[in-house]
C-alpha positions in Angstrom: 0.0 0.0 0.0 1.4 3.5 -0.9 2.2 5.9 1.9 -0.1 8.5 0.4 -3.4 7.8 -1.1 -5.2 10.4 -3.1 -8.7 10.4 -4.5 -9.9 13.1 -7.0 -13.2 13.9 -8.6 -15.0 16.9 -9.8 -18.5 18.4 -9.7 -20.1 20.7 -12.3 -22.4 23.4 -11.3 -25.9 22.8 -12.6 -25.4 19.0 -13.1 -26.2 15.9 -11.0 -23.7 15.1 -8.4 -21.4 12.1 -9.0 -23.0 8.8 -7.8 -20.2 8.2 -5.3 -20.2 11.6 -3.7 -21.8 12.8 -0.5 -24.0 15.2 -2.6 -27.5 14.3 -3.8 -29.3 16.1 -6.5 -28.0 19.0 -8.6 -24.7 20.8 -7.6 -25.2 24.5 -7.0 -22.9 27.3 -5.7 -24.9 27.1 -2.4 -24.4 23.3 -2.1 -20.6 24.0 -2.3 -20.3 27.2 -0.3 -23.7 28.0 1.2 -25.1 27.3 4.7 -24.9 24.5 7.2 -25.4 21.8 4.6 -22.7 23.0 2.2 -19.6 21.1 1.3 -17.4 23.9 2.8 -19.2 23.5 6.1 -18.9 19.7 6.0 -15.1 19.8 5.5 -14.5 22.2 8.3 -16.7 20.2 10.7 -15.5 19.2 14.1 -17.1 16.0 15.4 -14.5 14.8 17.9 -14.8 14.9 21.6 -11.4 16.4 22.3 -10.2 19.3 20.2 -6.8 18.9 18.5 -6.7 15.2 19.5 -5.0 12.9 17.0 -6.0 9.7 18.7 -9.3 7.9 18.6 -11.5 10.8 17.5 -12.8 11.8 14.1 -13.0 15.5 13.5 -11.3 18.6 12.3 -8.0 19.7 13.7 -7.1 23.3 13.9 -8.1 25.9 11.3 -9.0 26.0 7.6 -6.2 27.1 5.2 -7.1 28.5 1.9 -5.8 30.3 -1.2 -6.7 33.5 0.7 -4.7 32.4 3.8 -5.9 31.3 7.2 -9.7 31.2 7.5 -9.5 31.6 11.3 -12.4 34.0 11.9 -16.1 34.0 11.0 -15.5 37.1 8.8 -12.7 35.5 6.8 -14.8 32.3 6.3 -17.8 34.4 5.2 -15.7 36.4 2.7 -14.3 33.1 1.3 -17.8 31.6 1.0 -19.1 34.8 -0.8 -16.2 34.7 -3.2 -16.8 31.0 -3.9 -20.5 31.5 -4.6 -19.7 34.4 -6.9 -17.1 32.5 -8.8 -19.5 29.5 -9.4 -22.4 31.4 -11.0 -21.8 30.1 -14.5 -23.5 26.8 -15.2 -20.8 24.2 -15.9 -18.3 25.7 -13.6 -16.0 23.0 -12.2 -15.3 22.2 -8.5 -12.5 19.7 -7.9 -12.3 17.6 -4.8 -9.0 16.0 -3.9 -8.7 13.9 -0.7 -5.3 12.7 0.4 -4.8 10.2 3.1 -1.7 8.8 4.8 -1.6 5.0 5.1 -1.0 5.3 8.9 -0.3 7.8 11.6 3.2 6.3 11.8 3.8 7.0 8.1 2.5 10.6 8.5 4.8 11.0 11.5 7.8 9.8 9.3 7.0 12.7 7.0 6.4 15.2 9.8 2.7 15.5 8.7 0.8 15.0 11.9 -0.8 18.4 12.4 -2.6 21.2 10.6 0.4 23.5 10.4 2.6 20.8 8.8 -0.1 19.8 6.2 -0.9 23.5 5.5 2.7 24.3 4.8 2.9 21.5 2.2 -0.4 22.2 0.6 0.3 26.0 0.4 3.6 25.3 -1.3 2.5 22.7 -3.8 -1.0 24.1 -4.9 0.3 26.8 -7.3 2.5 24.4 -9.3 -0.3 21.7 -9.1 -2.9 24.2 -10.5 -0.5 25.2 -13.2 0.1 21.5 -14.1 -3.7 21.3 -14.8 -3.4 24.2 -17.2 -5.0 26.7 -14.9 -3.9 30.1 -13.5 -3.3 29.8 -9.7 -4.4 33.4 -9.3 -7.8 32.4 -10.8 -8.4 29.4 -8.5 -9.7 29.3 -5.0 -8.9 26.3 -2.8 -9.2 25.3 0.9 -7.8 22.6 3.0 -8.8 21.1 6.3 -6.8 18.5 8.3 -8.9 15.6 9.7 -7.3 13.0 12.0 -9.6 10.1 11.5 -8.3 7.7 14.1 -5.1 6.1 15.4 -4.2 4.7 11.9 -5.1 7.3 9.3 -4.9 11.0 8.7 -7.0 12.7 5.9 
């Protein structure tokens, strides 16, 4: 099994959600960036019992990092949501989802990727070149990243 496992898919605004996604129905700007049932809200969820715990709890760890920097206040999150909704107004607009998971906590530890700051540093550094490799302009793409320690054996 590889140390890093990545899954990628995309959604198109105005079209049915992929069968294997958590979405049902037609994808809209609001289903991505809107209120409490949006994908943005889902990824920044915190479901664990002990904040910032890496062991035995599923949940969000730390803050949300984005193409606009740290989204560490309600005002910054709201501004990012509004920007996202505005950018997805054209039917057919594409939203990519990329989920990367480490095989195990031990492997993540080998690469010094056991907390939000470490993951954010890597993602912030690689996103511009990754976006360019897809033929897009990094200045015209918004992205966000959340760190989710799922349990004792995996980090997503």
